LOTORPA-461954 format. One record per residue (C-alpha): residue number from 1; x, y, z; residue in one letter. Coordinates in pm, whole numbers, plus 50000, padded with zeros to 5 digits. Layout:
N
KEDREN   pos    east   north      up   code
KEDREN   NUM       X       Y       Z      a
...
***
This chain:
250
KEDREN   pos    east   north      up   code
KEDREN     1   50000   50000   50000      m
KEDREN     2   50118   50354   49924      e
KEDREN     3   50211   50582   50211      w
KEDREN     4   50086   50936   50227      r
KEDREN     5   50327   51219   50308      w
KEDREN     6   50173   51523   50476      i
KEDREN     7   50427   51803   50457      r
KEDREN     8   50265   52038   50705      s
KEDREN     9   50531   52307   50746      g
KEDREN    10   50514   52537   51052      p
KEDREN    11   50207   52483   51270      g
KEDREN    12   50056   52611   51593      a
KEDREN    13   50135   52391   51896      p
KEDREN    14   49780   52279   51974      a
KEDREN    15   49700   52201   51611      f
KEDREN    16   50025   52010   51560      n
KEDREN    17   49935   51771   51840      m
KEDREN    18   49567   51757   51742      a
KEDREN    19   49645   51658   51384      l
KEDREN    20   49879   51380   51497      d
KEDREN    21   49601   51239   51713      e
KEDREN    22   49346   51280   51433      a
KEDREN    23   49566   51077   51198      l
KEDREN    24   49570   50797   51454      l
KEDREN    25   49195   50814   51527      r
KEDREN    26   49063   50866   51173      a
KEDREN    27   48770   50632   51089      p
KEDREN    28   48956   50490   50788      r
KEDREN    29   49322   50562   50858      p
KEDREN    30   49582   50529   50588      v
KEDREN    31   49956   50483   50657      p
KEDREN    32   50093   50835   50688      t
KEDREN    33   50428   51005   50726      l
KEDREN    34   50391   51363   50844      r
KEDREN    35   50668   51625   50877      t
KEDREN    36   50629   51965   51041      y
KEDREN    37   50784   52244   51246      t
KEDREN    38   50650   52473   51520      w
KEDREN    39   50531   52833   51516      e
KEDREN    40   50602   52964   51773      p
KEDREN    41   50877   52747   51916      w
KEDREN    42   50714   52532   52182      t
KEDREN    43   50766   52329   52498      l
KEDREN    44   50573   52001   52480      s
KEDREN    45   50510   51795   52793      l
KEDREN    46   50471   51419   52798      g
KEDREN    47   50123   51286   52869      y
KEDREN    48   50207   51171   53223      f
KEDREN    49   50457   51446   53305      q
KEDREN    50   50410   51680   53596      s
KEDREN    51   50576   52019   53609      a
KEDREN    52   50573   52294   53869      a
KEDREN    53   50411   52616   53749      a
KEDREN    54   50735   52809   53801      d
KEDREN    55   50911   52568   53566      r
KEDREN    56   50676   52665   53283      l
KEDREN    57   50656   53038   53353      a
KEDREN    58   50981   53133   53170      p
KEDREN    59   50858   52972   52848      f
KEDREN    60   50533   53169   52858      s
KEDREN    61   50717   53489   52949      r
KEDREN    62   50945   53452   52645      l
KEDREN    63   50648   53400   52412      g
KEDREN    64   50697   53028   52351      y
KEDREN    65   50406   52787   52324      g
KEDREN    66   50329   52518   52582      i
KEDREN    67   50134   52204   52496      v
KEDREN    68   50083   51853   52631      r
KEDREN    69   50133   51557   52399      r
KEDREN    70   49916   51244   52386      m
KEDREN    71   50239   51041   52404      t
KEDREN    72   50461   50975   52702      g
KEDREN    73   50814   51079   52785      g
KEDREN    74   50969   51399   52914      k
KEDREN    75   50956   51760   52796      a
KEDREN    76   51092   51864   52457      i
KEDREN    77   51161   52220   52353      f
KEDREN    78   51074   52232   51984      h
KEDREN    79   51304   52496   51840      g
KEDREN    80   51530   52453   51536      p
KEDREN    81   51424   52105   51428      e
KEDREN    82   51217   51882   51206      l
KEDREN    83   50937   51690   51374      t
KEDREN    84   50819   51368   51214      y
KEDREN    85   50516   51153   51287      s
KEDREN    86   50413   50811   51158      v
KEDREN    87   50058   50682   51197      a
KEDREN    88   49916   50359   51057      y
KEDREN    89   49648   50098   51127      p
KEDREN    90   49772   49781   51297      l
KEDREN    91   49567   49577   51051      s
KEDREN    92   49821   49646   50776      l
KEDREN    93   50040   49345   50707      r
KEDREN    94   50416   49390   50711      g
KEDREN    95   50422   49680   50958      l
KEDREN    96   50523   49662   51325      p
KEDREN    97   50255   49569   51575      r
KEDREN    98   50468   49626   51885      t
KEDREN    99   50624   49945   52019      s
KEDREN   100   50975   49800   52018      a
KEDREN   101   50951   49689   51657      a
KEDREN   102   50817   50029   51551      a
KEDREN   103   51104   50214   51719      y
KEDREN   104   51350   49977   51555      d
KEDREN   105   51204   50025   51207      l
KEDREN   106   51140   50398   51203      f
KEDREN   107   51459   50494   51387      h
KEDREN   108   51643   50276   51138      g
KEDREN   109   51488   50477   50854      i
KEDREN   110   51580   50804   51027      l
KEDREN   111   51938   50686   51079      a
KEDREN   112   51968   50595   50711      r
KEDREN   113   51826   50929   50600      a
KEDREN   114   52055   51123   50832      l
KEDREN   115   52350   50917   50713      g
KEDREN   116   52283   51034   50358      r
KEDREN   117   52330   51388   50491      l
KEDREN   118   52659   51301   50657      g
KEDREN   119   52522   51250   51009      v
KEDREN   120   52642   50919   51153      a
KEDREN   121   52400   50794   51418      c
KEDREN   122   52284   50463   51564      s
KEDREN   123   52066   50331   51848      p
KEDREN   124   52212   50395   52193      r
KEDREN   125   52195   50030   52297      g
KEDREN   126   52367   49962   52629      d
KEDREN   127   52595   50265   52609      r
KEDREN   128   52578   50557   52847      a
KEDREN   129   52541   50893   52673      l
KEDREN   130   52728   51211   52752      l
KEDREN   131   52397   51400   52736      s
KEDREN   132   52229   51186   53006      d
KEDREN   133   52210   51351   53347      t
KEDREN   134   52122   51032   53534      g
KEDREN   135   51869   51230   53736      d
KEDREN   136   51540   51035   53782      p
KEDREN   137   51362   51371   53807      e
KEDREN   138   51512   51500   53482      e
KEDREN   139   51273   51740   53306      f
KEDREN   140   51396   51721   52946      f
KEDREN   141   51365   51424   52711      c
KEDREN   142   51703   51491   52549      f
KEDREN   143   51883   51451   52881      y
KEDREN   144   51746   51100   52933      e
KEDREN   145   51777   50808   52690      s
KEDREN   146   51665   50452   52625      s
KEDREN   147   51831   50174   52422      p
KEDREN   148   51610   50260   52120      f
KEDREN   149   51710   50628   52104      d
KEDREN   150   51933   50745   51820      l
KEDREN   151   52264   50893   51930      a
KEDREN   152   52543   51075   51747      a
KEDREN   153   52893   51126   51885      e
KEDREN   154   52783   50990   52223      g
KEDREN   155   52488   51228   52263      r
KEDREN   156   52114   51187   52212      k
KEDREN   157   52005   51301   51867      l
KEDREN   158   51636   51205   51827      v
KEDREN   159   51361   51217   52089      g
KEDREN   160   51062   50998   52001      s
KEDREN   161   50745   50882   52175      a
KEDREN   162   50448   50659   52091      q
KEDREN   163   50081   50600   52145      r
KEDREN   164   49932   50260   52059      r
KEDREN   165   49558   50190   52046      t
KEDREN   166   49364   49874   51963      a
KEDREN   167   49349   49995   51601      r
KEDREN   168   49666   50185   51529      g
KEDREN   169   50006   50318   51629      l
KEDREN   170   50144   50670   51634      l
KEDREN   171   50514   50747   51669      q
KEDREN   172   50641   51102   51654      h
KEDREN   173   50969   51263   51739      g
KEDREN   174   51200   51562   51733      s
KEDREN   175   51516   51582   51520      v
KEDREN   176   51712   51896   51616      p
KEDREN   177   51879   52053   51314      t
KEDREN   178   52078   52313   51512      a
KEDREN   179   52178   52351   51879      p
KEDREN   180   51873   52366   52105      n
KEDREN   181   51885   52662   52347      p
KEDREN   182   51741   52457   52636      f
KEDREN   183   51925   52128   52578      t
KEDREN   184   52258   52236   52425      p
KEDREN   185   52442   51922   52541      e
KEDREN   186   52230   51705   52309      a
KEDREN   187   52333   51633   51950      a
KEDREN   188   52191   51801   51641      h
KEDREN   189   52189   51716   51271      a
KEDREN   190   52333   52046   51148      g
KEDREN   191   52120   52048   50834      t
KEDREN   192   51826   52229   50677      d
KEDREN   193   51486   52095   50794      p
KEDREN   194   51343   52118   50442      g
KEDREN   195   51625   51909   50296      l
KEDREN   196   51599   51658   50579      l
KEDREN   197   51226   51602   50528      e
KEDREN   198   51277   51541   50156      e
KEDREN   199   51554   51287   50220      i
KEDREN   200   51346   51125   50495      l
KEDREN   201   51043   51077   50269      a
KEDREN   202   51262   50934   49992      e
KEDREN   203   51439   50697   50232      t
KEDREN   204   51108   50596   50384      f
KEDREN   205   50985   50472   50048      g
KEDREN   206   51310   50294   49970      e
KEDREN   207   51325   50101   50296      v
KEDREN   208   50957   50003   50293      l
KEDREN   209   50955   49930   49921      g
KEDREN   210   50658   50155   49855      t
KEDREN   211   50561   50489   49706      r
KEDREN   212   50540   50787   49941      v
KEDREN   213   50290   51027   49786      v
KEDREN   214   50255   51391   49898      p
KEDREN   215   49895   51461   49997      a
KEDREN   216   49706   51680   50245      p
KEDREN   217   49495   51552   50533      p
KEDREN   218   49139   51472   50440      t
KEDREN   219   48855   51708   50526      d
KEDREN   220   48738   51463   50797      r
KEDREN   221   49088   51446   50949      e
KEDREN   222   49116   51824   50948      t
KEDREN   223   48773   51861   51107      a
KEDREN   224   48863   51608   51378      l
KEDREN   225   49192   51787   51439      a
KEDREN   226   49013   52121   51481      r
KEDREN   227   48772   51959   51726      e
KEDREN   228   49057   51806   51927      l
KEDREN   229   49246   52135   51920      e
KEDREN   230   48949   52326   52059      e
KEDREN   231   48836   52087   52332      r
KEDREN   232   49175   51946   52435      r
KEDREN   233   49510   52073   52318      y
KEDREN   234   49436   52446   52329      a
KEDREN   235   49284   52428   52679      r
KEDREN   236   49475   52498   52998      d
KEDREN   237   49279   52220   53170      e
KEDREN   238   49455   51971   52940      w
KEDREN   239   49798   52131   52932      t
KEDREN   240   49824   52199   53304      r
KEDREN   241   49618   51914   53448      a
KEDREN   242   49920   51733   53589      r
KEDREN   243   50111   52036   53713      i
KEDREN   244   50218   52008   54074      r
KEDREN   245   50148   52314   54291      p
KEDREN   246   50456   52483   54443      p
KEDREN   247   50567   52319   54771      p
KEDREN   248   50460   52499   55090      p
KEDREN   249   50709   52746   55238      i
KEDREN   250   50847   52677   55584      g
***
């Protein structure tokens, strides 16, 4: 089956996350690769992540967006980067049905695409990374790694997360293309996001042995995304639901 490539470009934080969920929840989902960036630059929180209000205040004060993802993991500051997402129905034969297999496949495609741009990277495996803090309370995704994460020169390069339902799987992730102002110790690809997304789509088709066809979201997907944006991702009740209050003084 052909894969669809939605080349979204810069998007608002709440709509970026709403469209990813809509692609997973669509009544008749098709296998989709989506690439996008963020306008404005944005802090995204993992679904289960708590954060004290004073931790988020500087991002709001500087005019950055704040949003909560439907996927797990720690916070990512989406600045100079390309974000990718992959969504497909689990009923499709030949595609991963488990989280581990999906990370293995799609990170392998990313590594191959980045390699074509001169960026040597591979899964972390059992290695310790220079960018890991080792702090169990670490706030940022790029300062904590798992064996599946892609690393370059001993530092985390790609931060990905997943959501799996009974019907489908969504994996999305951040590929920094320049130093990130909030996680400067992490790696970056040092390339143009537009070039990277073109190489990624081409490599995607080569590895999977299929055509990757540029196409927009359907009207139903867009309508569902707008609904999710309005009643979930753009609402403070969703974004700040898991924020811990400041500890008492004294």
